[in-house]
N, C-alpha and C positions, 0 to 999 in steps of 0.2 A: 504494500500500500504506500503510495507516494505522499510524503509529508511536505508541507509548505514551510520554507525557511523564513527566518525573521526578515531577511532582506527582501524576499519576494512579497512578504506581507506588507512591507512599507511602501512597495510600488503600487499597491491597490488603492485607488483614491477613496477618500472618505466623503460620502455624499451627505454632508450636513445640511441643515435647513438653509443656512446662509448661502452655501455654494449652490444649492438647487435654485434659490431665488435669483442668484446672479445669472444662472443659465436660462431661466425663464423670462428675465427682464426684457430682453429684446423682443421676444414674442408678445409680451404684454403691450409693449410700445407699438408693435405692428397692429395689434388689435385695436388700440386707441385710434390710430391713423385711419384704419378701415372704417371704424364707427363714425369718425368725423366726416369721411367722404359720403357715407350714406345719409348723414344728418344734414350736411350743408350742400351736398351736391357737388358740382364742379367749381363752385366759388363764383359763378357768374351772377348769382342772385336771380332776380326776376326779369332779366333783360329780355326784350321782345325779340325772339328769333323767328325767322321765316319757317313756316311748317314744311315738313318733308312729306310730300304726297307721292305715293306709288300705287296707282290703281292699274291692275292687270285685267285685260279683257280675255278671259279664258276661252270663251266659246260664243260664237254667233250662230243662231239658228233661224230658219224661216219656217215656223210650224204651219203656217197657212198663208194664203194670198192676203197681202195688205198688212202683214205683221212681221216685225223683226224683233227677236229676243236676244238679249245679251246676258251672259253670266260673268260677273266681275268679282274680283277679290282684292282687298286692300292689304298689300304686302308691306306698307310703310309703317313708321312708328306713330304717325298721327292720324286722327280721323279725317276722312275725305267726304266733302259734301258735293254731290253732283247737282250743279245748278242748271245746266242746259245740255241739250243733245242736238247735234246737227247730223243730218244725213245728206250726202252729196252737196255740202256747203250751204245747206238751208236748215234753219232751226225748226224742230218739230216738237209737238207735244209728246209727253212720255209719262209712263208710270213706273215707279220703282218700289220694290218690296225687299226687305221690310221697312226701310226708311231711306230718305235721301242721304243722310249722313251714315257712311259705312265706317264702323269702328275698325281698329287695328285687327288684322287677321279675319275681319268679317267678310261676309259674302252678301251679294245682292243680285236681284234679277230685274233687268230693265226691259220694258216692253214699249215698242215704238210702232204706232199705227202708220205705216208708210207703204205706199203702193209700189212695191218693188217690181221690177220687170224681169221676167224669166230669161235667163241666159246672159244678163248684163251684170257688170260689176258695180258695187255700191260701197261708198266709204262712210264710216260712222265715226263721229268725233264726240267725245265727252268733255264738257267744260266744267271745271270745279268752281267753287265759290271764290277761290283765290286767283283764278285766271289760268290755271294749268290745264293743258289739254292732253287727252289720251285718245289714240286713234286705233281703229280696227277696220278690217276690210272683208267684204264678201266678194271673192274673185269671180265666181259664177253663181248667179242667183238661181237656186233650185230648191224647191220645197223640201224641207227636211222630213224624211220618212219617219213615221211613228213606229212603235213596236208592234210587230205581228209575227206569228209563227212562220208564215211563208217567207218573210224577209230573213228571219233567223236561219231558216233552212238554206236559203240562197247564199248567205254569208258563210255558212258552214261548208257548203259545196265549194266556194272559192278557196277556203282554207284547205280543203282536201286536195284541190288541184295544185296548190302552191306548196303544200307541205307533205302530206302522206303519199300522194301518187308518185312524185319524182324520187323521194327517198326509197320507196318500195321498188321502183324501177332500177335505181342504182344498186340496191341489194341483189337484184336479179343477175348481176354480174358475178355473183359468188361462184357458180360453177366454172366460169372462165378463170377466175383468180386461182382456183385450185389446180388449174392446168399449167400455169406459168411456173417457172423455176424460182430458185431462191433469189436470184438477181432481180427477177421481175417483181417479186414480193417486196424486196427492199426498195425498188423504185416507187412502187405504189404507196408503200408506207411513208416514203419521203414526201410524196405528193400530199398524203394525208396530213402530215405535220404542217406543210405549207398551207393547206386549207384551214387547219385549226388556227394558225397564226393570223391568217386573213380574217377569219370569223371573229377572233378576239379583237383585232384592231377595228373592224367594221362595227361590231357591237358597241365597243367603247366610244367610238365617234358618234354613233347614233344616240347613245345615252347622254353624252355631253351636249349634243344638239338639243335634245328634249329638255335637259336640265336648264339650258340657257333660256328657255321660254317660261320657266317658272318664276314666280315672284322671288326677289332676292332674299327675303326673310327665310325662305325654306332652304337656302344654301344647297341648291341642286347639285352643282358640280362637286363640292367636297363630299356630298353624300354618295355620288357615283364612285369616287376614288375610295371611300371608306368601304362600300359594299364590295368593290373589286378586291381590296386587300383582305377583307374577311373571307371572301370566297377562295382566294388563294391559300389562306391559312387553313381553311377547312379541307381543301383538296390535299394539301401537304400532310395534314393530320391523318386523313384517310389513307393516303398512299404510304405513310410511314408504318402503318400497322402490318402490312404485308410487303416484304421486299420484292417477292415474285408474285405479282398479281396475275390471275388467270386472264387469258386472252378475251374471254367473254366479258369479264369485268371491265377491261379496257374499252371494248366496243360499247359497253353500256355507258361509261363515262363520256365517250365521244358523242353518243346519241343524245345524252342529256345536254351537253354543251350546244349541240346543233339545235335541239329543241328550244332552248332559250333564245338562240339567234332567230329561229323561225317565228317565235312569238313577236319579235320586233317587225319582221317582214309582214306578218298578218296585220299588225297595228297600222303600218304604213298604207297597206292596200285598203283596209276598212276606212281609215281617215280620209283618204283621197276620194273614195266613192261617196262617203257621207257629205263631203264638201262639194259634191257635184262635179269633180274633176274626173270624168269618166275616162277620158283618153289617158290621163296619167295613171289611173287605176288599172286599166287594161295593160298599159306598158309595163307597170310594175309586176302585174300578174304573170305575163309571159316571160319577162326577164328573170324573175325569181324562180319560176318553174324550170327554165333551162339551166339555171345555176345550181339548183338544189339536187339535180340528178347526180352530181359529183359527190354530194354528201353521203349518198348511199354507198358509194365505193369506199369512202373513208371509214364507214362503219363496218363494212364487210372485210376490209383488209386485215385487221388483227385476228379474225377467226378463219382466215383462208386455209389454215392447216388443221382445222378442227371440223367437226360435224355437228353443229348446233341443231336442235330440233326445229321443226317448222314454226311452232308457237313462239320460240325465242326470236326468230326473224320477224314475226308479226309484232311482237312486243317491242323490238328495237325500232321498227318502222313507226309504230304508234308513239313511242317516246320521243322520237325526233320530229315527227310530222304533225301530230295533233295540236301542239301549242300554236301552230299557225291558225287553226280554227278558232281557238280562244282569242287570238290576236285580232282576227277580223271582227269578232263579236264586240270586243272592247272598242276597237277603233271606229266601227260603224255605228 
């Protein structure tokens, strides 16, 4: 048993009450300073500062002929009072719910009885009580469709075309992949890695683009980076549990990543069609469908030397493709 010598005992500090008080004194002083900041504010007193108004027009819809509806959110630190509304440079009567003054982080619905013209563009301007303006645009005036099961089914069919069908067709290359040699498999796996890198960059850019349209108070861009970092940490934690993961597990992770990417593609198609941009929606539909057939090859490549069951291929195609259906529903 080890004994502590007298010299070693003298080296251990004695935490008396006075010494502990000296250690805590700077922290107590810091607490006093923070308390003064909360009590007195910035020290500017009651100086009149201009209000900071940030009103974001989240959505403009045309629910019926002769009516424009706006959904707005106040992302600034101060309340915003909507004083007037102009459509195509002319002031119009409007109604706003729940109140003309939108509190911080509050939402409001503005209804404008305006005879919009089918197929034409219209500009909407909101004027606040302090003279600040916020603008929105209807690129192509088309009546916003209401919810019905037939429309839901049509959007689901679009998601099937852009997501499930091309991925399943790409997986149909599985018999061919089994016939190529080791060099061919390595080449295909290299293409798969390149595809995944492209999907990562493309998804990240899309997320940052969407985050830029959010009110600044929600900090959309930092949230994108935070979720990206958390996702990376989760994947590293999952991957660290098994050094040699099965090929089917690798294919499943690839299908999951592709599914998240296809969710964004469905959102883009649904939003374009909901906004009346039919040509853009059709262009995105055809382009994404042609592009997504390569995703099936990327999923099939890791299991080219194995014999997965048919239901496993169906599950992989569903995991990678069905998020596109969900995306069209949300976007539309």
